[in-house]
N, C-alpha and C positions, 0 to 999 in steps of 0.2 A: 763442175756445177756448186761440189762443195765449198769451194774458196768462192768462189762470184757471191754466194749466200754468206758467208763472213765477211765479206768485205761489205754488200752493204747492210746487214748486220751493224758492222763496225761506223759507216757513213752513218745510219740514223741514228745510231748512239751519239755520235757525236755532235750531229746536229743539236739531239733535244740537250744540250749539255748550255744552254745559254749564261746563267748564272751559276756556274760552280767551274772552277777549273780541274781539267781533266789531267792535270799532271803536272810537274814543276818542283820534280824532286833526283836534279841530278845529285850523285853522291860527288862529296869531295876530292880529288886524288891529288896525291903529292907530284906535281909537274919538275921536269929536269929544268934546271937554268935554260939549256935554249928553248925548250918550247914555252916555256913562260913568257921571256923576250922576245919570241917571235908573235906570239898571240898579243902580249900588251902591242906589241909594233902597229899590228893589224889593227886592234882597237881603238890607237890612238889616233892614227891616220887620218884628218879631219878634211876630205876632200868632201865637197860637196855634193848631193846626191842628183846630179843633173846631167844626162850621159850625154857623150859626145860620139856621131856615127860617123864612119867613111862612106857612105853611101846613101843614098834619099831612100833606096830598099829599106835598109836595114831602119832608116826613123819611120818611114813608114808603118814597118812589121809591129814597134814598137807605140806607137800611136794608136795601132790600131788596137793593142794589148791594152793598153790604158782604157781606150774607151770602154773596150768589153770586161774588163775585169770593174769597171767603177759601177758597170752596169750593174753585175750580178753585186755588187760588196753593197747598192745602194740599202739596203733594208738593214744592214748590220752596223753601217758609218750614213747614216743620214745625211751631215752635212758635206757641201760638196768640197768646198775649198779642202779640209779636212780628209774627205773618203783620197783626193787627188795628191795631195802631198805623201799621204801614206804609201800609196802605191806606189809613186816616184820611189820613197825611198827606199821599200822592202825590195823594189827590182834592180835598183845600183846596188844596195846592200849583197842583195843574191846574189848577183851577175859577178860583185867584186868577188866575193866568195866563192866562185865556180857553183855555184849552186842553182838546183832549176826553179825560178820564181814560183811555180804552181805546189811544187813541194815546201817552200817557205808558207805558202798561203794556209797549204794545208796544215800545217805545223800549227800556225796561228790560231784556224780556226780551231783546233782540237785542244790547245793548250788554254784558249783565255774567251775562244769567241768574238775577239776582237774588239778588247775590252783594255784599253787603255792600262785601267789602274787595279787589273784584278790583284789580288793577293792570294796563292794557294793556301792550305794548310801549312805547307813545308817551309811558306814565308819566299815561295818564287815571287816576281814581280814583272808584270807590263805584259804587253802582246805575246811575247815569247816565254815569259814566266822563267828569269832570268834569276837562278839563286844570290843571295849576296855576295857568298865567300868568293864568285866572279872576280866582283868588282874587287876584293883584298887581292887576290891574287894577280888581275893580270889588268887591273883598272886604275881610279885615281886615287886608290890607299882607302876605300871603306866605305864611300858615302851611296850609301845603298839609296837614295833619294834619285842619283839617277837614272835608275833602269825606270824610270816612269818617262824620261824623256824618248822621244818617237825613236830619233834615229840611234840614240845609243842604244836601246833596248832591240833594236832589230841587230844593230851590228854586232852586238853581243853573241844574240841567237844565232847568228849566222859562222860568225866566226867559233863559237864553240861546237855546232853542227860540224860546219868542215873540219873542227879537230878530232871531233870522234869516227868521221868516217876515213879519214889518216888511218887514225888509232886501230880501224875495224877493217882496215886495207878496203875501201871501198864497198862493204857490206853497210846497204842502205840499211835496212832492217837490224842488223845490230847496233847502227849508229843511232836511229831512233830509239831504240829500248835505250840504248845507254845515254841517251839525252832523257828519256822520262824517268829512267833510276830503274828501271825493270827488263836489264838488258837478258832477253835469252826468252822473255814473255811476249804471246801472241797479241792480246789486246790492241797495246798504244800503236804500235807500228801499222798495224791491221787498220785502226779509225785513222792515222795520219794519210796512209796511202791511199783509202777510198777517199777523204775530201780533196787529198788531190790531184784525183778527176776530176773535183767539181770548179776547179779554177784551170783547165787547159784551155788552149785554144782551139776553134775546132779545127778536126782533122790532126790533132795529135794526143798520142796514146802515152 
C-alpha cells in the first residue's frame, strides 16, 4: 500500500508539471572509444521511422496501439499530424533500442510534458531533455539545435537510456536515476514508472 501511495503521488506530481522540466541533468561521463563509437553508430543510423511487420496480427496490434495512444495524447499534442508522427517515431525509436514504448512515453511526460522546445535549467532540450554534451560526444560535433528535431531527440533519448540500462545491467530504477542525474534517489524513477502505467495498453502490466 505504501509503494502504491508513493507511485500515485509521483504520478500526480508529474502530471502537474506542464510548464517546467522535471529533469534533464544527465552527468557527462567519459566514454570508452568502443562505447562512444557504438552510440555514435546507433544515433547516426538514419532509417526512417516506418515499421515493417512479418504478419498481419503484429500490424493490427501496432495500429491499435497507435489509435489508443493518439486518443490519450490528444490533450497534450492537439494537432493530429504532429501527434501521429510523434507516436510513430517514438514507437520506432523505442523498439529499435529494445525499450518499451510505454516507458519512453512516461519518461517524455515527466521530462518535458511532451513539449518539443522544452529547455531545463541545466540546458537539456526537447521531448526527452537531452543534454548538449551528448551531441558533442556521439552526434554531429556540437550543434545542440539538432536536439529540437523530433526524431533526433527521441533517438538520442532512447539510445542514451538503453546505454544506461546496459551500464546498470538491466536495473531500470538505477538507469532512470542515471538518466536524470539523480542515481539512487527515488523521486524521478517513481515518477516515470507511475506515468508509464498511463501509457500501457489494456491488459498490459
